[in-house]
C-alpha positions as CSV (number, residue, x, y, z in Angstrom):
1,M,32.3,-78.4,-27.9
2,T,31.9,-81.8,-26.3
3,L,31.2,-85.5,-27.5
4,M,27.4,-86.0,-28.8
5,T,26.0,-88.9,-27.8
6,S,24.4,-90.9,-30.4
7,W,22.7,-94.5,-29.8
8,V,25.0,-96.8,-31.9
9,P,27.3,-97.9,-28.9
10,S,30.5,-97.7,-30.2
11,A,30.2,-93.6,-31.2
12,N,30.5,-93.0,-27.5
13,S,33.9,-93.4,-27.0
14,A,36.6,-90.7,-26.9
15,E,38.9,-93.3,-28.7
16,T,36.6,-93.8,-31.4
17,P,37.0,-91.6,-35.1
18,F,33.6,-91.4,-36.2
19,P,31.7,-89.9,-32.8
20,L,28.1,-88.2,-33.9
21,N,30.6,-85.1,-34.0
22,N,31.9,-86.1,-37.3
23,L,29.7,-88.1,-39.9
24,P,32.2,-88.8,-42.5
25,Y,31.1,-89.9,-45.9
26,G,32.6,-93.1,-47.5
27,V,31.7,-95.5,-50.8
28,F,32.1,-99.1,-49.2
29,S,30.8,-102.6,-50.4
30,V,30.0,-105.7,-48.6
31,G,30.6,-109.0,-49.9
32,D,29.3,-109.4,-53.8
33,A,26.7,-106.3,-53.3
34,P,27.5,-103.4,-55.3
35,A,29.2,-100.5,-53.9
36,R,27.1,-97.6,-52.1
37,C,27.7,-94.4,-50.3
38,G,27.9,-94.8,-46.7
39,V,28.6,-92.2,-43.1
40,A,31.1,-93.6,-40.3
41,I,29.4,-93.9,-36.7
42,G,31.5,-95.7,-34.4
43,D,32.6,-99.1,-35.7
44,M,29.7,-98.9,-38.1
45,I,28.5,-97.5,-41.4
46,L,25.1,-96.5,-42.0
47,D,24.1,-98.0,-45.4
48,L,22.6,-94.1,-47.1
49,T,21.6,-95.8,-49.9
50,E,19.0,-98.0,-48.1
51,A,18.3,-95.2,-45.9
52,E,17.5,-92.7,-48.9
53,A,15.5,-95.3,-50.4
54,K,13.4,-96.0,-47.1
55,G,12.8,-92.5,-46.9
56,L,14.9,-92.0,-43.4
57,V,16.6,-89.0,-44.8
58,S,15.6,-86.8,-47.8
59,L,16.8,-84.7,-50.1
60,P,15.0,-82.4,-53.1
61,E,16.8,-85.5,-55.4
62,T,18.3,-88.8,-55.5
63,A,21.7,-87.9,-54.6
64,F,23.0,-91.9,-53.6
65,D,21.9,-93.8,-56.9
66,A,25.5,-94.3,-57.7
67,P,28.2,-94.8,-55.7
68,S,30.1,-91.6,-55.6
69,W,29.6,-88.7,-53.6
70,N,29.7,-86.3,-56.6
71,K,25.6,-85.9,-56.7
72,L,25.7,-84.6,-53.2
73,M,28.7,-82.9,-53.6
74,G,27.6,-80.3,-56.9
75,M,23.9,-79.4,-54.7
76,G,25.5,-76.7,-52.7
77,P,26.3,-75.9,-48.9
78,S,22.8,-75.8,-47.9
79,V,21.8,-78.8,-49.2
80,W,25.0,-80.6,-47.2
81,A,24.2,-78.4,-44.3
82,D,20.5,-80.5,-44.4
83,L,21.3,-84.0,-45.0
84,R,24.5,-83.5,-41.6
85,A,21.1,-82.1,-39.9
86,Q,19.2,-85.1,-40.9
87,L,21.8,-87.5,-40.1
88,T,22.4,-86.0,-36.8
89,A,18.8,-86.4,-35.8
90,L,18.6,-89.8,-37.2
91,L,22.0,-91.4,-35.2
92,G,21.7,-89.1,-32.5
93,E,19.8,-90.0,-29.0
94,G,16.3,-90.7,-29.9
95,G,17.1,-91.4,-33.4
96,D,15.6,-93.7,-35.5
97,T,17.3,-97.6,-34.1
98,S,15.8,-99.5,-37.6
99,A,18.5,-97.1,-39.9
100,P,20.2,-99.9,-41.6
101,L,24.1,-100.1,-40.3
102,V,26.5,-102.3,-41.4
103,A,29.7,-103.3,-39.8
104,Q,33.4,-101.7,-40.8
105,A,34.9,-104.4,-40.4
106,E,32.9,-106.5,-42.9
107,A,33.2,-103.7,-45.6
108,Q,35.5,-103.4,-48.6
109,M,36.2,-99.4,-49.1
110,H,36.2,-97.8,-52.6
111,L,37.2,-94.1,-53.4
112,P,34.9,-92.4,-52.3
113,F,34.3,-89.3,-55.3
114,Q,34.9,-89.3,-58.9
115,V,37.9,-87.2,-59.2
116,T,37.1,-84.7,-61.6
117,E,41.1,-83.0,-62.1
118,Y,43.6,-82.8,-59.2
119,T,46.2,-80.1,-58.3
120,D,48.4,-80.6,-55.5
121,F,50.7,-77.4,-54.0
122,Y,54.0,-76.5,-52.4
123,A,52.3,-74.5,-49.8
124,G,54.2,-76.0,-46.6
125,K,56.9,-73.1,-45.3
126,H,58.7,-75.8,-44.0
127,H,59.2,-78.5,-46.5
128,A,60.0,-75.7,-48.3
129,M,62.6,-74.5,-46.7
130,N,63.9,-78.0,-45.9
131,V,64.5,-79.0,-49.7
132,G,65.7,-75.6,-51.3
133,T,68.0,-75.6,-48.1
134,M,69.2,-79.1,-49.4
135,F,69.4,-78.2,-53.4
136,R,70.2,-73.9,-52.9
137,G,71.1,-73.9,-49.7
138,P,69.3,-71.4,-46.7
139,E,70.1,-68.1,-48.3
140,N,68.2,-69.1,-51.4
141,A,65.8,-72.0,-50.4
142,L,62.5,-70.1,-51.1
143,P,62.1,-69.1,-54.7
144,P,61.4,-65.3,-54.8
145,N,57.9,-66.2,-55.3
146,W,57.0,-68.5,-52.8
147,L,56.2,-66.0,-50.1
148,H,53.3,-64.6,-52.5
149,I,51.6,-67.0,-54.2
150,P,50.9,-70.8,-53.3
151,I,52.8,-72.4,-55.7
152,G,51.4,-75.7,-57.5
153,Y,51.3,-78.2,-60.2
154,N,48.5,-80.3,-62.3
155,G,48.8,-83.8,-61.4
156,R,46.8,-86.9,-62.8
157,A,43.5,-87.4,-61.6
158,S,43.4,-91.2,-63.1
159,S,46.0,-92.4,-60.9
160,V,44.2,-91.3,-57.3
161,V,43.8,-94.6,-55.0
162,V,41.8,-95.5,-51.7
163,S,43.9,-96.1,-49.1
164,G,44.3,-99.9,-49.0
165,T,45.4,-100.0,-53.0
166,D,49.4,-101.7,-53.5
167,V,51.6,-99.0,-54.8
168,V,54.0,-100.7,-57.6
169,R,57.7,-98.6,-57.4
170,P,57.5,-96.7,-60.7
171,N,60.5,-96.8,-63.7
172,G,61.4,-93.9,-65.1
173,Q,64.3,-92.0,-66.6
174,T,67.1,-91.0,-64.0
175,K,70.7,-89.6,-64.5
176,A,73.4,-90.2,-61.9
177,P,75.7,-87.2,-61.3
178,D,79.0,-88.6,-62.7
179,A,77.0,-89.8,-65.6
180,D,77.2,-89.1,-69.2
181,M,73.8,-90.4,-70.2
182,P,70.9,-91.1,-68.0
183,S,69.5,-94.5,-67.6
184,F,66.1,-96.0,-67.4
185,G,65.0,-98.4,-64.6
186,P,62.9,-98.4,-60.8
187,S,63.1,-95.6,-59.1
188,K,65.7,-96.1,-56.0
189,R,64.6,-93.0,-54.2
190,L,60.6,-93.2,-53.5
191,D,59.2,-91.3,-51.3
192,I,56.2,-90.1,-49.4
193,E,54.6,-86.6,-49.2
194,L,52.4,-86.2,-46.0
195,E,49.6,-83.7,-47.0
196,M,45.7,-83.3,-46.7
197,G,43.2,-82.8,-50.0
198,A,40.4,-80.4,-50.0
199,I,37.5,-81.7,-52.4
200,V,35.8,-79.2,-54.3
201,G,31.9,-79.4,-53.9
202,T,30.2,-76.5,-56.2
203,G,32.5,-75.4,-58.9
204,S,33.1,-72.0,-60.8
205,E,32.6,-70.4,-64.3
206,L,35.1,-70.5,-66.6
207,G,36.6,-66.7,-67.3
208,Q,35.1,-65.9,-63.7
209,P,37.5,-65.6,-60.2
210,I,36.1,-66.3,-56.6
211,S,36.8,-65.3,-53.4
212,V,39.0,-66.8,-50.6
213,A,35.3,-66.6,-48.3
214,Q,34.0,-68.2,-51.8
215,A,36.3,-70.8,-51.9
216,D,35.7,-72.1,-48.6
217,E,32.2,-72.3,-48.7
218,M,32.7,-74.4,-51.9
219,I,35.2,-77.2,-49.8
220,F,32.9,-80.1,-49.7
221,G,35.3,-81.9,-47.6
222,Y,39.2,-82.7,-46.5
223,V,40.4,-86.0,-47.0
224,L,44.2,-87.0,-45.7
225,L,46.4,-87.4,-48.7
226,N,49.6,-89.4,-50.2
227,D,51.7,-87.4,-52.5
228,W,53.8,-90.2,-53.3
229,S,57.4,-88.8,-55.2
230,A,59.6,-90.6,-57.3
231,R,63.2,-88.0,-56.0
232,D,65.3,-89.3,-58.5
233,I,62.9,-89.3,-61.4
234,Q,62.0,-85.9,-60.4
235,A,65.3,-85.0,-60.0
236,W,66.5,-85.0,-63.1
237,E,62.9,-84.4,-65.3
238,Y,61.5,-81.1,-62.8
239,Q,63.2,-78.2,-64.7
240,P,61.7,-76.3,-65.9
241,L,58.1,-77.3,-66.2
242,G,58.4,-78.8,-62.8
243,P,57.0,-82.8,-61.3
244,F,55.6,-85.2,-64.2
245,Q,56.3,-88.8,-64.1
246,A,57.5,-88.2,-60.4
247,K,54.6,-87.9,-59.8
248,A,52.2,-89.2,-62.1
249,F,51.8,-92.8,-60.6
250,A,49.9,-92.9,-57.5
251,T,48.4,-90.4,-54.9
252,S,46.5,-92.8,-52.4
253,I,43.7,-90.8,-50.2
254,S,42.1,-91.9,-47.3
255,P,38.1,-93.7,-47.6
256,W,36.3,-91.0,-45.8
257,I,35.7,-87.5,-46.7
258,V,35.7,-84.9,-43.8
259,T,33.1,-82.7,-43.5
260,P,34.1,-79.0,-42.9
261,A,30.9,-78.6,-40.5
262,A,32.6,-81.4,-38.8
263,L,36.0,-79.5,-38.4
264,E,34.6,-76.2,-37.3
265,P,35.7,-76.2,-33.8
266,F,39.0,-76.6,-34.8
267,R,39.6,-74.1,-36.8
268,T,42.8,-71.3,-36.7
269,S,44.4,-69.0,-38.5
270,T,47.4,-69.6,-41.2
271,P,51.3,-68.3,-39.6
272,E,52.1,-64.6,-39.6
273,R,53.0,-63.1,-43.0
274,E,56.5,-62.3,-44.4
275,K,55.5,-60.6,-46.6
276,D,51.4,-59.1,-47.2
277,L,49.4,-61.4,-49.2
278,L,47.4,-59.5,-52.3
279,P,44.1,-58.3,-51.3
280,Y,42.6,-61.8,-53.0
281,L,44.9,-64.1,-51.3
282,Q,44.0,-62.5,-47.7
283,E,41.5,-64.8,-45.0
284,P,38.9,-63.3,-43.8
285,S,38.5,-65.1,-41.1
286,P,40.8,-68.1,-40.0
287,M,40.8,-70.9,-43.0
288,L,43.2,-73.8,-41.3
289,F,42.3,-76.3,-39.0
290,D,44.3,-78.0,-35.8
291,I,44.4,-81.6,-37.2
292,A,47.1,-83.8,-36.1
293,L,49.1,-86.3,-38.2
294,D,51.5,-88.4,-38.1
295,V,53.0,-91.3,-40.2
296,T,54.4,-94.6,-39.8
297,M,57.1,-97.2,-41.9
298,A,56.4,-101.1,-41.4
299,P,58.7,-103.2,-43.3
300,E,56.9,-106.5,-44.7
301,G,55.6,-108.5,-42.0
302,K,57.2,-106.4,-39.3
303,P,55.2,-104.1,-36.8
304,A,55.7,-100.2,-37.6
305,T,57.8,-97.3,-36.2
306,T,56.3,-94.0,-36.1
307,I,58.6,-91.8,-38.3
308,A,56.9,-87.9,-38.1
309,Q,54.5,-86.4,-36.3
310,T,53.1,-83.2,-37.0
311,N,50.0,-80.7,-37.5
312,Y,47.9,-79.3,-40.7
313,N,48.0,-76.0,-38.9
314,R,51.6,-75.1,-40.0
315,M,50.5,-74.8,-43.4
316,Y,51.0,-71.5,-45.0
317,Y,48.0,-71.5,-47.5
318,S,45.0,-72.7,-46.0
319,A,43.1,-74.7,-48.8
320,A,40.6,-71.9,-49.4
321,Q,43.7,-70.0,-50.0
322,Q,45.1,-72.5,-52.7
323,L,41.3,-73.0,-54.5
324,A,41.1,-68.9,-54.7
325,H,44.4,-68.4,-56.4
326,H,43.6,-71.5,-58.9
327,A,40.2,-69.7,-60.1
328,S,42.2,-66.3,-60.2
329,S,43.0,-66.6,-63.9
330,G,39.4,-67.9,-64.5
331,C,40.3,-71.2,-64.4
332,A,36.8,-72.7,-63.8
333,M,36.3,-75.2,-61.1
334,S,34.5,-78.3,-61.4
335,T,33.0,-80.5,-58.7
336,G,35.1,-83.2,-57.6
337,D,38.1,-81.5,-58.1
338,L,41.4,-82.1,-55.7
339,L,43.5,-80.0,-53.8
340,G,46.8,-81.3,-52.5
341,S,48.2,-79.7,-50.2
342,G,51.8,-79.9,-50.5
343,T,53.7,-81.7,-47.8
344,I,53.3,-80.8,-44.4
345,S,56.1,-80.9,-42.2
346,G,57.0,-78.2,-38.6
347,P,60.3,-77.1,-37.4
348,E,61.3,-79.6,-35.5
349,K,63.1,-82.8,-37.0
350,S,60.9,-85.0,-35.6
351,E,57.6,-82.9,-37.9
352,R,59.0,-83.5,-41.5
353,G,56.5,-85.0,-43.7
354,S,58.9,-86.6,-46.1
355,L,61.8,-89.3,-46.2
356,L,63.9,-86.9,-48.1
357,E,63.6,-84.5,-45.3
358,L,64.0,-86.9,-42.5
359,T,67.0,-88.4,-43.9
360,W,68.4,-84.7,-45.2
361,G,68.2,-86.7,-48.6
362,G,69.7,-89.9,-47.5
363,K,72.8,-88.4,-45.7
364,E,71.0,-89.2,-42.2
365,P,69.6,-93.0,-42.4
366,L,66.9,-93.4,-40.2
367,T,66.5,-96.2,-37.6
368,L,63.5,-98.0,-37.5
369,D,62.2,-100.0,-34.2
370,T,62.9,-102.6,-36.1
371,G,66.6,-102.1,-36.6
372,E,66.5,-101.9,-40.2
373,V,67.6,-98.7,-41.7
374,R,66.0,-96.7,-44.0
375,T,66.8,-93.5,-46.4
376,F,64.1,-94.2,-48.4
377,I,61.5,-96.4,-49.4
378,E,62.0,-100.4,-49.7
379,D,60.0,-102.8,-51.7
380,G,57.9,-104.5,-49.1
381,D,57.0,-101.2,-46.8
382,T,54.2,-100.0,-45.8
383,L,53.5,-96.8,-45.3
384,T,50.8,-95.1,-43.2
385,L,49.3,-91.3,-42.6
386,K,46.9,-91.2,-39.8
387,G,45.4,-87.7,-38.5
388,A,43.0,-86.3,-36.1
389,A,40.8,-83.3,-34.8
390,K,41.3,-83.7,-30.7
391,G,38.3,-81.9,-29.3
392,D,37.1,-82.0,-25.6
393,G,36.4,-86.0,-24.8
394,Y,35.8,-86.8,-28.5
395,Q,37.7,-86.9,-31.9
396,I,37.3,-86.2,-35.5
397,G,39.1,-88.5,-37.6
398,F,40.1,-89.5,-41.3
399,G,40.5,-93.3,-41.6
400,E,44.1,-94.6,-42.7
401,V,45.5,-93.7,-46.0
402,V,47.7,-97.2,-46.1
403,G,49.9,-98.1,-49.2
404,T,52.5,-101.1,-49.8
405,I,55.0,-100.9,-52.1
406,K,55.3,-103.8,-54.9
407,P,58.4,-104.7,-56.9
408,A,58.9,-102.5,-60.2
409,V,57.6,-104.3,-63.7
410,T,59.7,-104.9,-66.1
411,F,59.7,-102.5,-68.7
412,P,58.5,-104.1,-72.3
413,K,61.7,-104.3,-74.8
C-alpha cells in the first residue's frame, strides 16, 4: 500500500504519523470546552462528536455523546469497518471540506477510553532471557512454563494515564541484601518498560473460551504503553505472587488508538517456536505487526538521548494469543480491557526496552549525550516512547508516550 491522499494538506507528507492510511482515535479538548472524540489527520483533528451531530458520519446509534471510545468499541467489527470507510471518504480527496477540524497544536489530549481492567504480560523472550540471566543465570533464565504460555498478572486500571501526565516516584518497602529488616521510602531503582497495549473492543462471556482468530477480531486497537516499574520494590515483594505495588503507581499510554485496519499491511508472524504451542494458542495467520519503536531520556531542562530502538515484531506471543489465553479458563473479557504486551527487547544491547537491561541491573551505567550518567531514572527525567509502522512513502504513528518523574511525596506519620 502507498500513501492515500487527503484534502487536508498536512496529511499528505511522508513525515506525518497521521496520514489518511492511519485515522487513529483519541479524545481531546480545546480551552474550556468539554472533551470529545476525535480522529487525527495530518496535524489536525476531526471533531467526530460535531461531525456526527452534523450528519457527516452516521452509525446505527449515537456513539460519540461521551468523551470515550468505549461505546463504539462495544458495537463490534462491522460497525468499526463502516466508520473507517465513512471517515476515509470524508477526509479523502473529494471529501467534504466543511468537516470540523481543530489544530492538534491547540488541543489537549485525554485518556482515549475508559480502562475496564488492565493485564500486563511477560511475553518478550529477549527481555525474559536478560532478566532471568541476571538473577538466575543463563541456564535457568526462563521459567519452565515460559515457552508454553504467555505469563501475565492483573494490574491496576485506576493508574493508567495518558501521555503527558507526570509520574510521582513511588514509596515502598525494600530490603538491602545485607539488612536484617526492610525499610520504607522512595524507590531508588525506578525504570520503564517499553510495551504495546492491545484494547479489547467486543468482550466474551463468562465460562466461554475464545480462539486466537476470534481474539484477533475482538481487538479494537493498539497504543504505545510504558509500564513504569520500581525495581527495588519489585525485588522484595514479587515472591511468590508477582508484581504488586512496584507496578501499581502508573502506566502511561499514547493518546491515539491505532486500529488493526491501519496496521493490516504490517502483519507478520511470531518467531519460530522452540517448543510447539498447544493447539488453542497456535497462530492461524500472522498476528504480530512490524512497528519500529524507540525510547529517549532527557534530564530536566536538557535535550533527549535515544537510549533504545527495537521493534514490536520481537515479541514471542502476539496480543491475540495473549487474549485467547486470558479467556481460556472462561475468564470474561470486557470492552475496554487493556493488555500490556510485556517489555519489548531485541537481541542487541541497543534494543533493550528497560533500564534494568540497558544497565544490566545498574552495573553498566548509561552515559547520555549531555554527559550525565544514569543507571535508573532520576527526578526530573523525562522518558519518551515513540513508534510507527513504516510503509511505502507513509507511516502509521501512535503519537508519543511522555512522562516526567516528580519527587516522591512525604509519607504521612
